[in-house]
ZADO-1210 file (C-alpha; in nm, 4 decimals, padded with zeros to 6 digits):
<atoms>
<atom x="09.1524" y="09.3240" z="12.1864" code="UNK" pos="1"/>
<atom x="09.4048" y="09.1006" z="12.3347" code="UNK" pos="2"/>
<atom x="09.3130" y="08.9212" z="12.6717" code="UNK" pos="3"/>
<atom x="09.5945" y="08.8596" z="12.8973" code="UNK" pos="4"/>
<atom x="09.5201" y="08.4825" z="12.9370" code="UNK" pos="5"/>
<atom x="09.8126" y="08.2780" z="13.0184" code="UNK" pos="6"/>
<atom x="09.7826" y="07.8855" z="13.0296" code="UNK" pos="7"/>
<atom x="09.9672" y="07.6766" z="13.2603" code="UNK" pos="8"/>
<atom x="10.1717" y="07.3671" z="13.2312" code="UNK" pos="9"/>
<atom x="09.9241" y="07.1100" z="13.3642" code="UNK" pos="10"/>
<atom x="09.6982" y="07.2081" z="13.0669" code="UNK" pos="11"/>
<atom x="09.9447" y="07.0086" z="12.8407" code="UNK" pos="12"/>
<atom x="09.8186" y="06.6909" z="12.9680" code="UNK" pos="13"/>
<atom x="09.4496" y="06.7768" z="12.9568" code="UNK" pos="14"/>
<atom x="09.2130" y="06.6729" z="12.6537" code="UNK" pos="15"/>
<atom x="09.0998" y="07.0436" z="12.6357" code="UNK" pos="16"/>
<atom x="09.4367" y="07.1469" z="12.5826" code="UNK" pos="17"/>
<atom x="09.4853" y="06.9071" z="12.2913" code="UNK" pos="18"/>
<atom x="09.1559" y="07.0257" z="12.1251" code="UNK" pos="19"/>
<atom x="09.2330" y="07.3785" z="12.1884" code="UNK" pos="20"/>
<atom x="09.0758" y="07.6478" z="12.4254" code="UNK" pos="21"/>
<atom x="08.9799" y="07.5610" z="12.7615" code="UNK" pos="22"/>
<atom x="08.8547" y="07.9125" z="12.8474" code="UNK" pos="23"/>
<atom x="08.5613" y="08.1348" z="12.7374" code="UNK" pos="24"/>
<atom x="08.5777" y="08.3696" z="12.4707" code="UNK" pos="25"/>
<atom x="08.3767" y="08.6826" z="12.4258" code="UNK" pos="26"/>
<atom x="08.0760" y="08.6711" z="12.2120" code="UNK" pos="27"/>
<atom x="08.1563" y="08.6904" z="11.8432" code="UNK" pos="28"/>
<atom x="08.5447" y="08.6670" z="11.9027" code="UNK" pos="29"/>
<atom x="08.8084" y="08.3993" z="11.7822" code="UNK" pos="30"/>
<atom x="09.1397" y="08.3587" z="11.9186" code="UNK" pos="31"/>
<atom x="09.5014" y="08.2703" z="11.8636" code="UNK" pos="32"/>
<atom x="09.7002" y="08.0416" z="12.1075" code="UNK" pos="33"/>
<atom x="10.0650" y="07.9337" z="12.0707" code="UNK" pos="34"/>
<atom x="10.3070" y="07.7293" z="12.2711" code="UNK" pos="35"/>
<atom x="10.6737" y="07.8510" z="12.1888" code="UNK" pos="36"/>
<atom x="10.9764" y="07.6495" z="12.2377" code="UNK" pos="37"/>
<atom x="11.3417" y="07.6737" z="12.1919" code="UNK" pos="38"/>
<atom x="11.5561" y="07.4759" z="11.9707" code="UNK" pos="39"/>
<atom x="11.5782" y="07.1923" z="12.2598" code="UNK" pos="40"/>
<atom x="11.2018" y="07.2081" z="12.2802" code="UNK" pos="41"/>
<atom x="11.2059" y="07.3705" z="12.6133" code="UNK" pos="42"/>
<atom x="10.9458" y="07.6111" z="12.7189" code="UNK" pos="43"/>
<atom x="11.0496" y="07.9727" z="12.5835" code="UNK" pos="44"/>
<atom x="10.9317" y="08.2567" z="12.8344" code="UNK" pos="45"/>
<atom x="10.9272" y="08.6402" z="12.7360" code="UNK" pos="46"/>
<atom x="10.9224" y="08.5666" z="12.3662" code="UNK" pos="47"/>
<atom x="10.7833" y="08.8923" z="12.2057" code="UNK" pos="48"/>
<atom x="10.4600" y="08.8366" z="12.0072" code="UNK" pos="49"/>
<atom x="10.2893" y="09.0800" z="11.7909" code="UNK" pos="50"/>
<atom x="09.9436" y="09.0330" z="11.5986" code="UNK" pos="51"/>
<atom x="09.8816" y="09.2684" z="11.3176" code="UNK" pos="52"/>
<atom x="09.5370" y="09.2995" z="11.1255" code="UNK" pos="53"/>
<atom x="09.6212" y="09.2541" z="10.7522" code="UNK" pos="54"/>
<atom x="09.3559" y="09.4860" z="10.6415" code="UNK" pos="55"/>
<atom x="09.4179" y="09.7993" z="10.8631" code="UNK" pos="56"/>
<atom x="09.8057" y="09.7235" z="10.9515" code="UNK" pos="57"/>
<atom x="09.6906" y="09.7924" z="11.2820" code="UNK" pos="58"/>
<atom x="09.8347" y="09.6010" z="11.6079" code="UNK" pos="59"/>
<atom x="09.5525" y="09.3838" z="11.7432" code="UNK" pos="60"/>
<atom x="09.7439" y="09.2133" z="12.0099" code="UNK" pos="61"/>
<atom x="10.0890" y="09.2201" z="12.1609" code="UNK" pos="62"/>
<atom x="10.2522" y="09.0629" z="12.4646" code="UNK" pos="63"/>
<atom x="10.5127" y="08.7940" z="12.5685" code="UNK" pos="64"/>
<atom x="10.5064" y="08.4517" z="12.6369" code="UNK" pos="65"/>
<atom x="10.4324" y="08.3286" z="13.0053" code="UNK" pos="66"/>
<atom x="10.7009" y="08.1045" z="13.1782" code="UNK" pos="67"/>
<atom x="10.5685" y="07.8033" z="13.0265" code="UNK" pos="68"/>
<atom x="10.5984" y="07.9526" z="12.6690" code="UNK" pos="69"/>
<atom x="10.2328" y="08.0109" z="12.6133" code="UNK" pos="70"/>
<atom x="10.0569" y="08.2990" z="12.4477" code="UNK" pos="71"/>
<atom x="09.6800" y="08.3241" z="12.4096" code="UNK" pos="72"/>
<atom x="09.4909" y="08.6289" z="12.3021" code="UNK" pos="73"/>
<atom x="09.0919" y="08.7020" z="12.1581" code="UNK" pos="74"/>
<atom x="09.0635" y="08.8573" z="11.8411" code="UNK" pos="75"/>
<atom x="08.7742" y="08.9857" z="11.6115" code="UNK" pos="76"/>
<atom x="08.7284" y="08.7772" z="11.3210" code="UNK" pos="77"/>
<atom x="08.9690" y="08.8440" z="11.0419" code="UNK" pos="78"/>
<atom x="09.3205" y="08.7839" z="10.9210" code="UNK" pos="79"/>
<atom x="09.6314" y="08.8455" z="11.0916" code="UNK" pos="80"/>
<atom x="09.9765" y="08.8507" z="11.0834" code="UNK" pos="81"/>
<atom x="10.1752" y="08.6673" z="11.3634" code="UNK" pos="82"/>
<atom x="10.5289" y="08.7536" z="11.4626" code="UNK" pos="83"/>
<atom x="10.7060" y="08.5771" z="11.7300" code="UNK" pos="84"/>
<atom x="11.0612" y="08.6615" z="11.8185" code="UNK" pos="85"/>
<atom x="11.3334" y="08.6273" z="12.0724" code="UNK" pos="86"/>
<atom x="11.6921" y="08.7264" z="12.1378" code="UNK" pos="87"/>
<atom x="11.9404" y="08.5181" z="11.9357" code="UNK" pos="88"/>
<atom x="11.6727" y="08.2982" z="11.7571" code="UNK" pos="89"/>
<atom x="11.5146" y="08.3257" z="11.4172" code="UNK" pos="90"/>
<atom x="11.1835" y="08.5207" z="11.4203" code="UNK" pos="91"/>
<atom x="10.8764" y="08.3344" z="11.3027" code="UNK" pos="92"/>
<atom x="10.6129" y="08.4891" z="11.0864" code="UNK" pos="93"/>
<atom x="10.2916" y="08.3313" z="10.9644" code="UNK" pos="94"/>
<atom x="09.9267" y="08.4418" z="10.8687" code="UNK" pos="95"/>
<atom x="09.6428" y="08.3458" z="11.0565" code="UNK" pos="96"/>
<atom x="09.2544" y="08.3734" z="11.0399" code="UNK" pos="97"/>
<atom x="09.0044" y="08.3790" z="11.3039" code="UNK" pos="98"/>
<atom x="08.6103" y="08.3480" z="11.2758" code="UNK" pos="99"/>
<atom x="08.3335" y="08.4030" z="11.5580" code="UNK" pos="100"/>
<atom x="08.3484" y="08.1261" z="11.8013" code="UNK" pos="101"/>
<atom x="08.6888" y="07.9851" z="11.6365" code="UNK" pos="102"/>
<atom x="08.8385" y="07.7679" z="11.8916" code="UNK" pos="103"/>
<atom x="09.2245" y="07.8385" z="11.9229" code="UNK" pos="104"/>
<atom x="09.4109" y="07.5029" z="11.8633" code="UNK" pos="105"/>
<atom x="09.7251" y="07.5490" z="12.0383" code="UNK" pos="106"/>
<atom x="09.9817" y="07.5132" z="11.7786" code="UNK" pos="107"/>
<atom x="10.3761" y="07.4629" z="11.8923" code="UNK" pos="108"/>
<atom x="10.6213" y="07.6950" z="11.7235" code="UNK" pos="109"/>
<atom x="10.9887" y="07.5971" z="11.7585" code="UNK" pos="110"/>
<atom x="11.2221" y="07.9059" z="11.7233" code="UNK" pos="111"/>
<atom x="11.5541" y="07.7983" z="11.5716" code="UNK" pos="112"/>
<atom x="11.8845" y="07.9311" z="11.6257" code="UNK" pos="113"/>
<atom x="11.9586" y="08.2571" z="11.4334" code="UNK" pos="114"/>
<atom x="12.1726" y="08.2360" z="11.1743" code="UNK" pos="115"/>
<atom x="12.4107" y="08.5286" z="11.0971" code="UNK" pos="116"/>
<atom x="12.1534" y="08.7187" z="10.8785" code="UNK" pos="117"/>
<atom x="12.3071" y="08.8328" z="10.5587" code="UNK" pos="118"/>
<atom x="12.3130" y="09.2194" z="10.5799" code="UNK" pos="119"/>
<atom x="12.1432" y="09.4112" z="10.2792" code="UNK" pos="120"/>
<atom x="12.3627" y="09.4631" z="09.9883" code="UNK" pos="121"/>
<atom x="12.5147" y="09.8180" z="10.0177" code="UNK" pos="122"/>
<atom x="12.3267" y="10.0767" z="09.7869" code="UNK" pos="123"/>
<atom x="11.9810" y="10.2323" z="09.7897" code="UNK" pos="124"/>
<atom x="11.6698" y="10.0640" z="09.9319" code="UNK" pos="125"/>
<atom x="11.3403" y="10.2193" z="09.9094" code="UNK" pos="126"/>
<atom x="11.0230" y="10.1666" z="10.1306" code="UNK" pos="127"/>
<atom x="10.7464" y="09.9502" z="09.9438" code="UNK" pos="128"/>
<atom x="10.4323" y="10.1499" z="10.1145" code="UNK" pos="129"/>
<atom x="10.1948" y="09.8696" z="10.0552" code="UNK" pos="130"/>
<atom x="10.4229" y="09.6356" z="10.2724" code="UNK" pos="131"/>
<atom x="10.5164" y="09.9060" z="10.5224" code="UNK" pos="132"/>
<atom x="10.3155" y="10.0279" z="10.8248" code="UNK" pos="133"/>
<atom x="10.3940" y="10.3294" z="11.0326" code="UNK" pos="134"/>
<atom x="10.1770" y="10.2837" z="11.3412" code="UNK" pos="135"/>
<atom x="10.1340" y="10.4692" z="11.6842" code="UNK" pos="136"/>
<atom x="09.9509" y="10.3818" z="12.0246" code="UNK" pos="137"/>
<atom x="09.8709" y="10.6331" z="12.2638" code="UNK" pos="138"/>
<atom x="09.6929" y="10.6387" z="12.5923" code="UNK" pos="139"/>
<atom x="09.3423" y="10.8107" z="12.5859" code="UNK" pos="140"/>
<atom x="09.3257" y="11.0300" z="12.8818" code="UNK" pos="141"/>
<atom x="09.1161" y="10.8384" z="13.1477" code="UNK" pos="142"/>
<atom x="09.0149" y="10.5810" z="12.9094" code="UNK" pos="143"/>
<atom x="09.1320" y="10.3119" z="12.6596" code="UNK" pos="144"/>
<atom x="09.4251" y="10.3299" z="12.3986" code="UNK" pos="145"/>
<atom x="09.4007" y="10.4982" z="12.0874" code="UNK" pos="146"/>
<atom x="09.5396" y="10.3326" z="11.7822" code="UNK" pos="147"/>
<atom x="09.6352" y="10.5247" z="11.4557" code="UNK" pos="148"/>
<atom x="09.8684" y="10.5286" z="11.1758" code="UNK" pos="149"/>
<atom x="10.0017" y="10.7479" z="10.8806" code="UNK" pos="150"/>
<atom x="09.8737" y="10.6361" z="10.5569" code="UNK" pos="151"/>
<atom x="10.1113" y="10.8510" z="10.3355" code="UNK" pos="152"/>
<atom x="10.4939" y="10.8494" z="10.3862" code="UNK" pos="153"/>
<atom x="10.8192" y="10.7810" z="10.1625" code="UNK" pos="154"/>
<atom x="11.1553" y="10.6792" z="10.2615" code="UNK" pos="155"/>
<atom x="11.4694" y="10.4719" z="10.2207" code="UNK" pos="156"/>
<atom x="11.7732" y="10.3248" z="10.3522" code="UNK" pos="157"/>
<atom x="12.1458" y="10.3918" z="10.2282" code="UNK" pos="158"/>
<atom x="12.3294" y="10.0765" z="10.3274" code="UNK" pos="159"/>
<atom x="12.7030" y="10.1518" z="10.3668" code="UNK" pos="160"/>
<atom x="12.9722" y="09.8604" z="10.3239" code="UNK" pos="161"/>
<atom x="13.0167" y="09.9167" z="10.7216" code="UNK" pos="162"/>
<atom x="12.6578" y="09.8957" z="10.8504" code="UNK" pos="163"/>
<atom x="12.7053" y="10.1158" z="11.1381" code="UNK" pos="164"/>
<atom x="12.7577" y="10.4136" z="10.8567" code="UNK" pos="165"/>
<atom x="12.4223" y="10.3563" z="10.6980" code="UNK" pos="166"/>
<atom x="12.1479" y="10.6359" z="10.6847" code="UNK" pos="167"/>
<atom x="11.7772" y="10.5988" z="10.7098" code="UNK" pos="168"/>
<atom x="11.5315" y="10.8948" z="10.6316" code="UNK" pos="169"/>
<atom x="11.1478" y="10.8911" z="10.6581" code="UNK" pos="170"/>
<atom x="10.9120" y="11.1608" z="10.5501" code="UNK" pos="171"/>
<atom x="10.5625" y="11.1168" z="10.6691" code="UNK" pos="172"/>
<atom x="10.2731" y="11.3421" z="10.5340" code="UNK" pos="173"/>
<atom x="10.1234" y="11.4705" z="10.8839" code="UNK" pos="174"/>
<atom x="09.7953" y="11.5243" z="10.7434" code="UNK" pos="175"/>
<atom x="09.7305" y="11.1474" z="10.6606" code="UNK" pos="176"/>
<atom x="09.7046" y="11.0414" z="11.0342" code="UNK" pos="177"/>
<atom x="09.4060" y="10.8483" z="11.0978" code="UNK" pos="178"/>
<atom x="09.2534" y="10.6592" z="11.4135" code="UNK" pos="179"/>
<atom x="08.9299" y="10.5818" z="11.2605" code="UNK" pos="180"/>
<atom x="08.7337" y="10.8696" z="11.4226" code="UNK" pos="181"/>
<atom x="08.7250" y="11.1349" z="11.1744" code="UNK" pos="182"/>
<atom x="08.6172" y="11.4195" z="11.4499" code="UNK" pos="183"/>
<atom x="08.9432" y="11.3111" z="11.6451" code="UNK" pos="184"/>
<atom x="09.1345" y="11.3018" z="11.3407" code="UNK" pos="185"/>
<atom x="09.0455" y="11.6550" z="11.2402" code="UNK" pos="186"/>
<atom x="09.1661" y="11.7685" z="11.5782" code="UNK" pos="187"/>
<atom x="09.4830" y="11.5798" z="11.5660" code="UNK" pos="188"/>
<atom x="09.5413" y="11.7770" z="11.2258" code="UNK" pos="189"/>
<atom x="09.4538" y="12.0995" z="11.3845" code="UNK" pos="190"/>
<atom x="09.6767" y="12.3846" z="11.5477" code="UNK" pos="191"/>
<atom x="09.6065" y="12.2166" z="11.8913" code="UNK" pos="192"/>
<atom x="09.8283" y="11.9231" z="11.7891" code="UNK" pos="193"/>
<atom x="10.0256" y="11.8496" z="11.4646" code="UNK" pos="194"/>
<atom x="09.9206" y="12.1903" z="11.3131" code="UNK" pos="195"/>
<atom x="09.9546" y="12.0279" z="10.9601" code="UNK" pos="196"/>
<atom x="09.9048" y="12.3733" z="10.7666" code="UNK" pos="197"/>
<atom x="10.2117" y="12.5086" z="10.9319" code="UNK" pos="198"/>
<atom x="10.4129" y="12.1782" z="10.9679" code="UNK" pos="199"/>
<atom x="10.3022" y="11.9320" z="10.6804" code="UNK" pos="200"/>
<atom x="10.5895" y="11.6861" z="10.7417" code="UNK" pos="201"/>
<atom x="10.7270" y="11.4545" z="11.0158" code="UNK" pos="202"/>
<atom x="11.0859" y="11.3667" z="10.9317" code="UNK" pos="203"/>
<atom x="11.3219" y="11.1094" z="11.0690" code="UNK" pos="204"/>
<atom x="11.7065" y="11.1195" z="10.9782" code="UNK" pos="205"/>
<atom x="11.9344" y="10.8747" z="11.1189" code="UNK" pos="206"/>
<atom x="12.2765" y="10.9479" z="11.2466" code="UNK" pos="207"/>
<atom x="12.4306" y="10.6045" z="11.3171" code="UNK" pos="208"/>
<atom x="12.3399" y="10.2474" z="11.3409" code="UNK" pos="209"/>
<atom x="12.4567" y="10.0566" z="11.6950" code="UNK" pos="210"/>
<atom x="12.4745" y="09.6647" z="11.6741" code="UNK" pos="211"/>
<atom x="12.3300" y="09.5165" z="12.0052" code="UNK" pos="212"/>
<atom x="12.3596" y="09.1459" z="11.9325" code="UNK" pos="213"/>
<atom x="12.1757" y="08.8845" z="11.7468" code="UNK" pos="214"/>
<atom x="11.9315" y="09.0447" z="11.5018" code="UNK" pos="215"/>
<atom x="11.8861" y="09.3778" z="11.7486" code="UNK" pos="216"/>
<atom x="12.0081" y="09.7151" z="11.6374" code="UNK" pos="217"/>
<atom x="11.9555" y="10.0636" z="11.7851" code="UNK" pos="218"/>
<atom x="11.9020" y="10.3305" z="11.5243" code="UNK" pos="219"/>
<atom x="11.9835" y="10.6683" z="11.6602" code="UNK" pos="220"/>
<atom x="11.8641" y="10.9906" z="11.4713" code="UNK" pos="221"/>
<atom x="11.6715" y="11.3055" z="11.4906" code="UNK" pos="222"/>
<atom x="11.2765" y="11.3217" z="11.4586" code="UNK" pos="223"/>
<atom x="11.1453" y="11.6609" z="11.3430" code="UNK" pos="224"/>
<atom x="10.7703" y="11.7301" z="11.4215" code="UNK" pos="225"/>
<atom x="10.5567" y="12.0291" z="11.5042" code="UNK" pos="226"/>
<atom x="10.8739" y="12.2357" z="11.3971" code="UNK" pos="227"/>
<atom x="11.0858" y="12.0844" z="11.6605" code="UNK" pos="228"/>
<atom x="11.3577" y="11.8301" z="11.6460" code="UNK" pos="229"/>
<atom x="11.4602" y="11.5893" z="11.9187" code="UNK" pos="230"/>
<atom x="11.7078" y="11.2690" z="11.9341" code="UNK" pos="231"/>
<atom x="11.5219" y="10.9334" z="11.9332" code="UNK" pos="232"/>
<atom x="11.6580" y="10.5855" z="11.9531" code="UNK" pos="233"/>
<atom x="11.4698" y="10.3183" z="11.7721" code="UNK" pos="234"/>
<atom x="11.4692" y="09.9770" z="11.8981" code="UNK" pos="235"/>
<atom x="11.5384" y="09.7685" z="11.5785" code="UNK" pos="236"/>
<atom x="11.4735" y="09.4157" z="11.4993" code="UNK" pos="237"/>
<atom x="11.6353" y="09.3024" z="11.1593" code="UNK" pos="238"/>
<atom x="11.4133" y="09.0517" z="10.9898" code="UNK" pos="239"/>
<atom x="11.6387" y="08.9731" z="10.6980" code="UNK" pos="240"/>
<atom x="11.6640" y="08.9818" z="10.3251" code="UNK" pos="241"/>
<atom x="11.4446" y="08.7836" z="10.0828" code="UNK" pos="242"/>
<atom x="11.3684" y="08.7580" z="09.7042" code="UNK" pos="243"/>
<atom x="11.0002" y="08.8430" z="09.7252" code="UNK" pos="244"/>
<atom x="10.7151" y="09.0283" z="09.5640" code="UNK" pos="245"/>
<atom x="10.5487" y="08.9882" z="09.2232" code="UNK" pos="246"/>
<atom x="10.8622" y="09.0713" z="09.0378" code="UNK" pos="247"/>
<atom x="11.0692" y="08.8766" z="09.2853" code="UNK" pos="248"/>
<atom x="11.2210" y="09.2030" z="09.4072" code="UNK" pos="249"/>
<atom x="11.5254" y="09.1850" z="09.6626" code="UNK" pos="250"/>
<atom x="11.3689" y="09.2999" z="09.9891" code="UNK" pos="251"/>
<atom x="11.4705" y="09.3521" z="10.3365" code="UNK" pos="252"/>
<atom x="11.2541" y="09.4133" z="10.6389" code="UNK" pos="253"/>
<atom x="11.2874" y="09.5330" z="10.9982" code="UNK" pos="254"/>
<atom x="11.0547" y="09.6431" z="11.2756" code="UNK" pos="255"/>
<atom x="11.1508" y="09.9464" z="11.4755" code="UNK" pos="256"/>
<atom x="10.9925" y="10.1045" z="11.8142" code="UNK" pos="257"/>
<atom x="11.0434" y="10.4133" z="12.0167" code="UNK" pos="258"/>
<atom x="10.8476" y="10.5978" z="12.2790" code="UNK" pos="259"/>
<atom x="10.7837" y="10.9692" z="12.2180" code="UNK" pos="260"/>
<atom x="10.6827" y="11.2514" z="12.4745" code="UNK" pos="261"/>
<atom x="10.4375" y="11.4892" z="12.3149" code="UNK" pos="262"/>
<atom x="10.5755" y="11.7759" z="12.5542" code="UNK" pos="263"/>
<atom x="10.9149" y="11.7452" z="12.3752" code="UNK" pos="264"/>
<atom x="10.7432" y="11.8462" z="12.0638" code="UNK" pos="265"/>
<atom x="10.5673" y="12.1463" z="12.2298" code="UNK" pos="266"/>
<atom x="10.2389" y="11.9646" z="12.2020" code="UNK" pos="267"/>
<atom x="10.1262" y="12.0648" z="12.5818" code="UNK" pos="268"/>
<atom x="09.8668" y="11.8179" z="12.6903" code="UNK" pos="269"/>
<atom x="09.8508" y="11.9885" z="13.0218" code="UNK" pos="270"/>
<atom x="09.7392" y="12.3050" z="12.8697" code="UNK" pos="271"/>
<atom x="09.4972" y="12.1251" z="12.6824" code="UNK" pos="272"/>
<atom x="09.3395" y="11.9283" z="12.9800" code="UNK" pos="273"/>
<atom x="09.3083" y="12.2886" z="13.1201" code="UNK" pos="274"/>
<atom x="09.1060" y="12.3910" z="12.8248" code="UNK" pos="275"/>
<atom x="08.8801" y="12.0663" z="12.8332" code="UNK" pos="276"/>
<atom x="09.0498" y="11.9068" z="12.5610" code="UNK" pos="277"/>
<atom x="09.1498" y="11.5467" z="12.6099" code="UNK" pos="278"/>
<atom x="09.2249" y="11.3632" z="12.3236" code="UNK" pos="279"/>
<atom x="09.5540" y="11.1408" z="12.3846" code="UNK" pos="280"/>
<atom x="09.7872" y="11.1274" z="12.6647" code="UNK" pos="281"/>
<atom x="10.1334" y="11.2476" z="12.7084" code="UNK" pos="282"/>
<atom x="10.3516" y="10.9554" z="12.5742" code="UNK" pos="283"/>
<atom x="10.3140" y="10.7788" z="12.2186" code="UNK" pos="284"/>
<atom x="10.4330" y="10.4481" z="12.1085" code="UNK" pos="285"/>
<atom x="10.5616" y="10.4810" z="11.7522" code="UNK" pos="286"/>
<atom x="10.6232" y="10.1445" z="11.5673" code="UNK" pos="287"/>
<atom x="10.7693" y="10.1181" z="11.2161" code="UNK" pos="288"/>
<atom x="10.7144" y="09.7796" z="11.0253" code="UNK" pos="289"/>
<atom x="10.9349" y="09.8300" z="10.7247" code="UNK" pos="290"/>
<atom x="10.9901" y="09.6608" z="10.4057" code="UNK" pos="291"/>
<atom x="11.2215" y="09.7927" z="10.1416" code="UNK" pos="292"/>
<atom x="11.3121" y="09.7264" z="09.8057" code="UNK" pos="293"/>
<atom x="11.6666" y="09.7388" z="09.6443" code="UNK" pos="294"/>
<atom x="11.6705" y="10.0157" z="09.4236" code="UNK" pos="295"/>
<atom x="11.7251" y="09.9606" z="09.0554" code="UNK" pos="296"/>
<atom x="11.8961" y="10.2098" z="08.8208" code="UNK" pos="297"/>
<atom x="11.5587" y="10.3821" z="08.7091" code="UNK" pos="298"/>
<atom x="11.4533" y="10.4117" z="09.0785" code="UNK" pos="299"/>
<atom x="11.4290" y="10.7743" z="09.2289" code="UNK" pos="300"/>
<atom x="11.6517" y="10.8209" z="09.5419" code="UNK" pos="301"/>
<atom x="11.5062" y="10.8541" z="09.8690" code="UNK" pos="302"/>
<atom x="11.4764" y="11.2040" z="10.0014" code="UNK" pos="303"/>
<atom x="11.7760" y="11.3449" z="10.2172" code="UNK" pos="304"/>
</atoms>
């Protein structure tokens, strides 16, 4: 779990800062510490930082840098993907590994000016499930947050010559929801919540892309869940296009987030509380961490 520990500028000149953490860690925990600076070497405040566990695709820590450009989080031992981004600058991504009691050497990350990212080639791009994650975070009523994900989904992007005319469709198998607790997962699949027997799929279909500057877009569309459709807007960061993967496929990547209100989809949490059912709160933070591969001639098209 992330600790909201922010380091002050005077720590830069201390021996402890050069060696790593100057603050105690929970027993058995490791840590990650980064100093983020802009292209001129000045501290970069309010840069977004996301740390994701590579084995479960769950977000382990999320926050922003402090006024002096520092981010520090305690983490369980494991391997993680670290993503740092700021408006108008090129995102930084790296893989880190923590062990029990591992000190966090404060490494400096220079974010460089964002180049005009090459937009994906017009055509069909299909989600790559092993490198794509659909996650959510919900407030457990009266307690901590519940982290979960959907394990089965399909989808794709039809890139138009004019990017604003492009389209996205995602279909999620509602029964594939998992939060790490089988009793809770079965309840979420039941008629009290997703009612997966009657509504086996959750669908998102985009209407338009709206450019917000830099690498930021808003993806507007309709989300259908529990038999109800509502308009949603996904705040999307485009991470670029690369040749990657075992077959050196052409890939594009993006990170999209949205806040959903369960009552919009007739998932009435107040009536559940009245019946003594307390599983998750009224709002859910949804995150799509997507990699998509350019479609070859023999690849099926994404669902409409």
